[in-house]
C-alpha angles and dihedrals in degrees: 000000000000127000097257093055091052092052091050092053092050090050092050092050091050092052091051092051092050092050092050091049092051091048092052092050090051092052092050091050091054092053094057113099114249115248111235113237114241113228133167093229097043118090119246114273099197095115093052098042118103119254115277095220113108120244094241093053091048092052092049091051091047092052091049093052094045094049111107116242116258113274117243117233108243118198114234116256111267095025108134101180144337119224114208136166109104118114093211141033116302115248102182146358137186141181120226112244092256093043095237096116133042122192129196131186129200144180087258087083095248139112117210121203115200127193103228094208088068096043096103096036127098092254114044113201110225131165118208118211117192116219109217111244093327143076131218121243094192140007138193140171121241118245093260092047094232096112138038117212118211125191105219111215103204102037093039091226136125114235121202119208123194108236099177096094090052093046090057092057117097131184134307090036110133118217121212118266091238109078118234117257098220094253121135090254095055125104091257091057087220114183118195120210090225091064092054125078109285116266127200126214131208120234105234098192145336108230116212107207098176088202101129096232131014119220102173141007126197132181121207114245091242090057093239105108136043118196126194127198114201147156089286122079099239120081111218118213118199121200126205104236115209128210124237091277087061089227108072115076113225098186150309108258123178104255103165142032124199104213122184111081112097093211144007122349112219105183139019132188139182130214119239092258091049090233098110137043136193127205134183124195146186089270088071092245129130117209130191119205137193113220114213117237111259115188107152126054112238094024119137105257128200121228119263115269123234107227105177140014122198133178111225093188107042093155094055097241117178115274112273122245091250128045116262120259133217133197127182120215119247092254092046092232097105132043131194125207129190117205110176107311096339125094119199127188123204133193106227091202093061118094093215123076093226115125116235092213137022122189130188118223126200094246145347108327115233102174140029124190130180121213113243092250091049095232097116140029123217123208139172134184138231106287092357123148098201137062119220124208118209133194108257103175119115 
């Protein structure tokens, strides 16, 4: 290709671009609205003129008017209070025996102690105790309520914290803004077992359950029975057998079987008097049992009696991601079951299997806990950072 041909092609391309530019300008000029000429003799054209508001502003205003108003958060019926404060998922919780204190532990390496008398007030009194370089995977009050035992996950130790100074406080005591560190000199007077002289314990027995896989383990409040829920259908109940001095433990023989579930038993629970039990299994049934009184070793014992049978999944919903949970009230007359994110409460004295209360949780429920007086039920979910308290009265 010679030089002249190249120049002609460039010139032709330039002419085409100029023509296209002029055509575009002409089309834009035609789209502009004509401005009405103002004349003294001409009538006003205000009513026929197009609106002066721009298209973008009109669309923005239309979107603003069509946007639904923000929905107000309505508390579920029966919810008494929600206890928040932890920066991570809750790992354990426990009521003191008299119900005056409530402790929670979390992966945020803290224990929070709440005065229950201020739970439903505008200013909840809570003491935060920092756990040094560790977090608790479980917690529980001792029977006298003077100490809280925490199972430390990383150090594999059990720490004991003195709760008696906190139990003596009453509203409106104001705690310092700086949280206690958990040292013996702190306001909580917390005493860790690791700071005391080391103590050794004696293993009383190794219980062979022969039940393939254990799902739950519960001890009766009187310290007499130990029940295990497993992959097998029968619930084994071990009993601590005492010697003649009524102090020394001779062994833990299997003295009872709860037979009724056709398959695995996920959760077991005792009443406060250790006379009743509740179980919930893979068959989506909740069963309440009466345990016969057994005072003398070697006495002929009758089998436990099944009192009630409830279906916790009457609609046949798919199995939840976590196993269901069950918790028997202290008086043994009410039972709570958690199936997925739903909590149902039953009256064991009623002949019908209809729950007297149903509460929705925010996620799969992992734990249920009755207050010592039986007036409220505490629950928390998998990965949840708050504990909810529900009305549990009939």
